C-alpha positions as CSV (number, residue, x, y, z in Angstrom):
1,X,35.9,-35.2,-11.6
2,X,32.5,-33.7,-11.7
3,X,32.3,-30.1,-12.4
4,X,30.3,-28.1,-9.7
5,X,27.6,-25.7,-11.1
6,X,28.6,-22.1,-10.6
7,X,26.6,-20.4,-7.7
8,X,23.4,-18.6,-9.3
9,X,24.2,-14.8,-8.4
10,X,20.8,-13.6,-9.5
11,X,19.1,-15.9,-6.8
12,X,21.8,-15.1,-4.1
13,X,20.9,-11.3,-4.8
14,X,17.2,-12.0,-4.6
15,X,17.5,-13.7,-1.3
16,X,19.5,-11.0,0.1
17,X,16.8,-8.4,-1.4
18,X,14.1,-10.2,0.3
19,X,15.9,-10.4,3.6
20,X,16.4,-6.8,3.6
21,X,13.0,-5.9,3.0
22,X,11.6,-8.1,5.9
23,X,14.3,-6.5,8.0
24,X,13.9,-2.9,7.2
25,X,9.9,-3.3,7.7
26,X,10.5,-5.2,10.8
27,X,12.8,-2.7,12.3
28,X,10.9,0.5,11.5
29,X,7.7,-1.2,13.3
30,X,9.8,-2.1,16.2
31,X,12.0,1.0,16.7
32,X,10.4,3.7,14.6
33,X,11.9,5.2,11.4
34,X,14.5,7.7,13.5
35,X,16.3,4.9,15.0
36,X,16.3,2.6,11.9
37,X,19.5,2.7,10.3
38,X,21.3,1.1,7.2
39,X,23.7,-0.5,9.6
40,X,20.7,-2.1,11.5
41,X,18.8,-3.3,8.5
42,X,22.0,-4.9,7.1
43,X,22.7,-6.5,10.7
44,X,19.1,-7.8,10.7
45,X,19.2,-8.9,7.0
46,X,22.7,-10.8,7.5
47,X,24.1,-8.8,4.7
48,X,26.8,-6.2,4.5
49,X,26.2,-2.5,4.8
50,X,27.8,-2.2,1.2
51,X,25.1,-4.5,-0.1
52,X,22.4,-2.2,0.9
53,X,24.2,0.9,-0.6
54,X,24.7,-1.0,-3.8
55,X,21.0,-1.0,-4.5
56,X,19.6,1.9,-2.7
57,X,21.1,5.5,-1.4
58,X,19.2,5.8,1.7
59,X,17.0,3.8,4.2
60,X,14.0,5.7,3.0
61,X,14.5,4.0,-0.4
62,X,14.7,0.7,1.1
63,X,11.5,1.3,3.2
64,X,9.4,2.6,0.4
65,X,10.6,-0.2,-1.9
66,X,10.0,-2.9,0.8
67,X,6.3,-1.2,1.1
68,X,5.9,-1.4,-2.8
69,X,7.1,-5.1,-2.7
70,X,4.8,-6.1,0.3
71,X,1.8,-4.7,-1.7
72,X,2.6,-6.6,-4.6
73,X,3.0,-9.6,-2.7
74,X,-0.6,-9.0,-0.9
75,X,-2.0,-8.4,-4.4
76,X,-0.5,-11.7,-5.8
77,X,-1.8,-13.6,-3.0
78,X,-5.0,-12.5,-3.6
79,X,-5.3,-13.2,-7.2
80,X,-3.7,-16.9,-6.5
81,X,-6.7,-17.2,-4.0
82,X,-9.1,-16.1,-6.6
83,X,-10.2,-12.9,-4.9
84,X,-8.9,-10.5,-7.7
85,X,-8.3,-10.2,-11.4
86,X,-4.7,-10.8,-12.6
87,X,-4.6,-6.9,-13.5
88,X,-2.9,-5.8,-10.3
89,X,-2.8,-2.1,-11.1
90,X,-6.3,-1.3,-11.7
91,X,-9.5,-1.5,-9.8
92,X,-12.2,-3.9,-10.5
93,X,-14.9,-2.6,-13.2
94,X,-17.7,-4.9,-13.0
95,X,-20.3,-2.2,-14.2
96,X,-21.4,-2.0,-10.4
97,X,-19.2,0.9,-9.3
98,X,-20.4,0.7,-5.5
99,X,-19.9,-3.1,-5.4
100,X,-16.2,-2.4,-7.0
101,X,-15.3,0.2,-4.6
102,X,-16.5,-1.9,-1.6
103,X,-14.5,-4.9,-2.8
104,X,-11.4,-2.7,-3.0
105,X,-11.9,-1.2,0.3
106,X,-12.4,-4.4,2.0
107,X,-9.1,-5.5,0.7
108,X,-7.7,-2.2,2.2
109,X,-8.9,-3.0,5.5
110,X,-7.6,-6.4,5.6
111,X,-4.3,-4.9,4.7
112,X,-4.5,-2.2,7.3
113,X,-5.1,-4.9,9.8
114,X,-2.3,-7.2,8.6
115,X,0.4,-6.9,11.7
116,X,3.0,-7.0,8.9
117,X,1.6,-3.7,7.3
118,X,0.3,-2.0,10.3
119,X,3.1,-1.1,12.5
120,X,5.8,0.0,9.9
121,X,3.0,2.1,7.9
122,X,2.1,3.7,11.2
123,X,5.6,4.6,11.5
124,X,6.5,5.7,8.2
125,X,3.0,7.9,8.1
126,X,4.1,9.3,11.4
127,X,7.6,10.3,10.4
128,X,6.4,11.6,7.1
129,X,4.7,14.3,8.8
130,X,7.7,15.9,10.2
131,X,10.2,14.6,7.7
132,X,9.2,16.9,4.3
133,X,11.5,14.6,2.0
134,X,10.2,11.4,3.3
135,X,6.6,12.7,3.3
136,X,7.1,13.7,-0.3
137,X,8.5,10.2,-1.2
138,X,5.8,8.6,0.6
139,X,2.9,10.3,-1.2
140,X,4.8,10.3,-4.7
141,X,6.0,6.7,-4.5
142,X,3.1,5.4,-2.6
143,X,0.1,7.1,-2.1
144,X,-0.5,8.9,-5.5
145,X,-0.3,5.7,-7.6
146,X,-3.0,3.9,-5.5
147,X,-5.2,7.1,-5.5
148,X,-4.8,7.4,-9.2
149,X,-6.5,4.0,-9.5
150,X,-9.6,5.3,-7.8
151,X,-9.6,8.4,-10.0
152,X,-9.2,6.1,-13.2
153,X,-12.3,3.9,-12.0
154,X,-14.4,6.9,-11.1
155,X,-13.8,8.7,-14.5
156,X,-14.6,5.3,-16.2
157,X,-18.0,5.4,-14.2
158,X,-18.4,9.0,-15.6
159,X,-18.0,7.5,-19.2
160,X,-20.4,4.9,-18.4
161,X,-22.8,7.6,-17.0
162,X,-22.9,6.0,-13.5
163,X,-21.4,9.2,-12.1
164,X,-22.5,12.9,-12.8
165,X,-19.9,14.5,-15.3
166,X,-19.0,17.7,-13.4
167,X,-17.9,15.4,-10.4
168,X,-14.1,15.9,-9.8
169,X,-12.7,12.2,-9.1
170,X,-9.8,13.3,-7.1
171,X,-11.9,15.0,-4.8
172,X,-14.7,12.3,-4.8
173,X,-12.5,9.6,-3.7
174,X,-11.6,11.6,-0.4
175,X,-15.2,10.6,0.7
176,X,-14.5,7.2,1.4
177,X,-10.4,6.9,1.3
178,X,-9.9,9.9,3.9
179,X,-12.3,8.5,6.7
180,X,-10.9,5.2,6.3
181,X,-7.2,6.4,6.7
182,X,-7.9,8.9,9.4
183,X,-9.9,6.6,11.4
184,X,-6.9,3.8,11.0
185,X,-4.3,6.4,11.9
186,X,-6.0,7.9,14.8
187,X,-7.5,4.5,16.0
188,X,-10.7,6.8,17.1
189,X,-12.7,3.4,16.2
190,X,-12.3,-0.1,14.7
191,X,-12.2,-0.3,10.8
192,X,-14.2,-3.3,9.5
193,X,-15.6,-4.3,6.1
194,X,-19.0,-2.8,7.5
195,X,-17.5,0.3,8.0
196,X,-16.0,0.8,4.5
197,X,-19.4,-0.4,2.9
198,X,-21.1,2.4,4.8
199,X,-18.5,4.9,3.3
200,X,-19.3,4.0,-0.1
201,X,-22.9,4.0,0.2
202,X,-22.9,7.4,2.1
203,X,-20.6,8.9,-0.6
204,X,-22.4,7.6,-3.5
205,X,-26.0,8.1,-2.3
206,X,-25.5,11.2,0.0
207,X,-27.4,12.0,3.4
208,X,-30.5,13.5,1.9
209,X,-33.5,11.3,1.7
210,X,-34.1,9.4,-1.6
211,X,-36.8,10.2,-3.7
């Protein structure tokens, strides 16, 4: 008799984890955060509720990790397509600050317009306004790490003499990140590459006449 190979538990676990990520993001986009439940995620993913609780303590933990994974997938896809450097967790530094910021913000626009990201992220952002705990976790786990990449890039530009030394990078990044987030959340007008390019130009060069 030929012995059958034992099932690969790690592959089975990864398949379940991926199904849970997909189910969580789909549900929160369809029914909103309050109506999304661990039971609903489990049913959608085709796993037992105990499987979810073995890895996460709450639906918020599932959703936040699913978002992190979605971002990593997007970064990996961009790298494989030759659009980014392999260093996922850093902004590009070509020596041209404006070009680097425009590059990253264009990628952000593409992500915000991706249906996989748009609906669930709006649901989480809206819930984070009224749910203090979720809001803190959303900022701590998702928003702040991304903003820190801008801070690091702006500090590198200061070291290179491309940004005034007295500029606070944490405030400076808000000049282009905050308007994009507001326009996207409130749908006051379309977002586009041209829009974010203009934000960078205005942020770096100001509004006064140039000498």
